[in-house]
C-alpha positions in Angstrom: 1.4 22.5 14.4 1.4 19.3 12.3 -1.7 17.2 12.8 -1.3 13.6 13.9 -1.0 10.9 11.3 -4.5 9.6 11.9 -5.9 13.2 11.7 -4.1 13.8 8.3 -5.4 10.4 7.0 -9.0 11.3 8.1 -8.7 14.6 6.1 -7.2 12.9 3.0 -9.3 9.7 2.8 -12.6 11.4 1.8 -10.8 13.5 -0.8 -9.3 10.4 -2.3 -12.6 8.5 -2.1 -14.5 11.3 -3.9 -12.1 11.0 -6.8 -12.4 7.1 -6.8 -9.1 6.3 -5.1 -8.3 4.2 -2.0 -5.5 5.4 0.3 -2.7 3.0 0.7 -0.4 5.0 3.0 -0.1 8.5 4.5 3.3 9.2 5.9 5.0 12.5 7.1 8.8 12.5 7.1 11.6 15.0 7.3 12.6 17.8 9.5 13.1 21.4 8.3 10.8 21.0 5.3 8.8 17.8 5.9 7.4 15.6 3.1 3.8 14.4 3.2 3.8 11.2 1.2 0.5 9.8 0.0 0.1 6.5 -1.8 -3.2 5.8 -3.4 -4.7 3.7 -6.2 -8.0 2.9 -7.9 -9.9 -0.2 -6.7 -8.4 -2.1 -9.7 -4.9 -1.3 -8.3 -4.0 1.2 -11.0 -2.8 4.8 -10.6 -1.4 6.8 -13.5 0.3 10.2 -13.6 -2.9 12.1 -14.3 -4.5 10.4 -11.3 -1.6 11.5 -9.1 -1.9 15.1 -10.3 -5.7 15.2 -9.8 -5.4 13.9 -6.2 -2.5 16.2 -5.5 -4.5 19.2 -6.7 -7.6 18.2 -4.7 -5.5 17.7 -1.5 -3.7 21.0 -2.0 -7.0 22.9 -2.4 -8.4 21.3 0.7 -5.3 21.9 2.8 -5.2 25.5 1.7 -8.6 25.9 3.5 -7.9 23.5 6.4 -4.2 24.3 6.9 -3.4 21.2 8.9 0.4 21.5 8.6 2.2 24.6 9.8 4.9 26.0 7.6 6.2 24.7 4.3 6.1 21.1 3.4 6.3 19.0 0.2 3.3 17.1 -1.0 4.2 13.8 -2.8 1.4 11.8 -4.3 2.2 8.4 -5.9 1.0 5.0 -6.7 2.2 2.2 -4.4 4.2 0.7 -7.3 4.6 -2.9 -8.2 6.5 -3.9 -5.1 4.0 -2.1 -3.0 3.7 -1.9 0.7 1.0 -4.1 2.3 -0.8 -1.7 4.6 -4.3 -3.0 4.9 -5.7 -6.4 5.9 -7.4 -6.9 2.5 -4.0 -6.6 0.8 -3.0 -10.0 2.1 -5.9 -11.6 0.4 -5.7 -9.5 -2.8 -2.0 -10.3 -3.3 -2.1 -14.0 -2.2 0.2 -16.1 -4.2 2.9 -13.4 -4.4 6.2 -13.3 -2.6 6.5 -10.8 0.3 8.9 -9.6 3.0 7.4 -9.1 6.4 8.9 -7.4 9.4 7.4 -7.8 12.9 7.3 -5.6 16.0 8.2 -8.6 18.2 9.8 -11.9 17.4 7.7 -14.9 16.3 9.5 -18.3 16.6 12.7 -16.3 17.4 12.5 -14.2 14.2 11.3 -10.7 13.3 11.8 -10.9 9.5 10.1 -13.4 7.1 10.1 -13.8 3.4 7.5 -16.1 1.9 4.5 -16.5 -0.4 1.3 -14.8 0.8 -1.5 -17.3 1.4 -4.2 -14.9 2.5 -5.9 -14.3 5.9 -7.3 -16.7 8.4 -9.0 -14.9 11.3 -6.5 -12.4 12.7 -3.5 -14.1 11.1 -1.7 -13.5 7.8 -0.8 -16.9 6.3 2.7 -17.1 4.7 4.2 -20.1 3.0 7.9 -20.1 3.9 10.5 -22.4 2.4 11.5 -25.4 4.5 15.0 -26.7 4.8 16.5 -28.2 1.7 14.2 -30.9 0.4 11.4 -30.1 2.9 8.1 -28.7 1.7 6.8 -25.2 2.3 5.7 -24.6 5.9 2.6 -22.5 6.4 3.2 -19.8 9.1 0.4 -17.9 10.7 1.6 -14.4 11.6 -0.7 -12.3 13.8 -1.7 -9.2 11.8 -1.1 -7.0 14.9 2.6 -8.0 15.0 3.3 -6.7 11.4 5.2 -3.4 11.4 6.0 -3.4 7.7 5.3 -5.6 4.7 5.9 -5.3 1.0 5.7 -7.4 -2.1 8.9 -8.6 -3.6 9.5 -7.8 -7.2 9.3 -11.0 -9.2 8.7 -11.9 -12.9 5.2 -13.2 -11.9 4.3 -10.0 -10.1 5.4 -7.9 -13.1 3.4 -10.1 -15.5 0.3 -9.8 -13.3 0.7 -6.0 -13.1 1.0 -5.8 -16.9 -2.2 -7.8 -17.3 -4.0 -5.6 -14.8 -2.9 -2.4 -16.6 -3.9 -3.9 -19.9 -7.4 -4.8 -18.6 -7.8 -1.3 -17.1 -6.8 0.4 -20.4 -9.2 -1.8 -22.3 -12.0 -0.9 -19.8 -11.3 2.8 -20.3 -11.3 2.5 -24.1 -14.9 1.2 -24.0 -17.6 3.6 -25.1 -19.1 5.6 -22.2 -15.8 6.0 -20.3 
């Protein structure tokens, strides 16, 4: 029997944390041979191929002992990528200033889909700057966090540039003596 999503996540989170990673998403999909997709990253939002391999090995070892999924399945460990999903409250502050697509579980102002610039959190709301009609300024929309079913960053030149800077800084940090 396949464990529930929250049970799988509770098994994987401490393994990831022990290796210095934060879980971004745990998702099980497929039918005959399901895929367990795990997205993770370091606190500085980096995740390289060696990191993915290390986390995959650690999860495989733990799952051999725990056996939380009956039958065969595919384990897929990856970084969230540049146009990452926004799965945690803190993502909306961390990526403020970037363009995002947000889909809701129920309509807000008659709409379920929004595209705009993240402006962070205020209480239980995600603030999003959406373009007004032609010639009108950006409107600030407060979207209740609980209504968000899916959100992800939109790939832009600014996002790519910020990611390159982050990777360069992480590489420089690793190159310092003592690492």
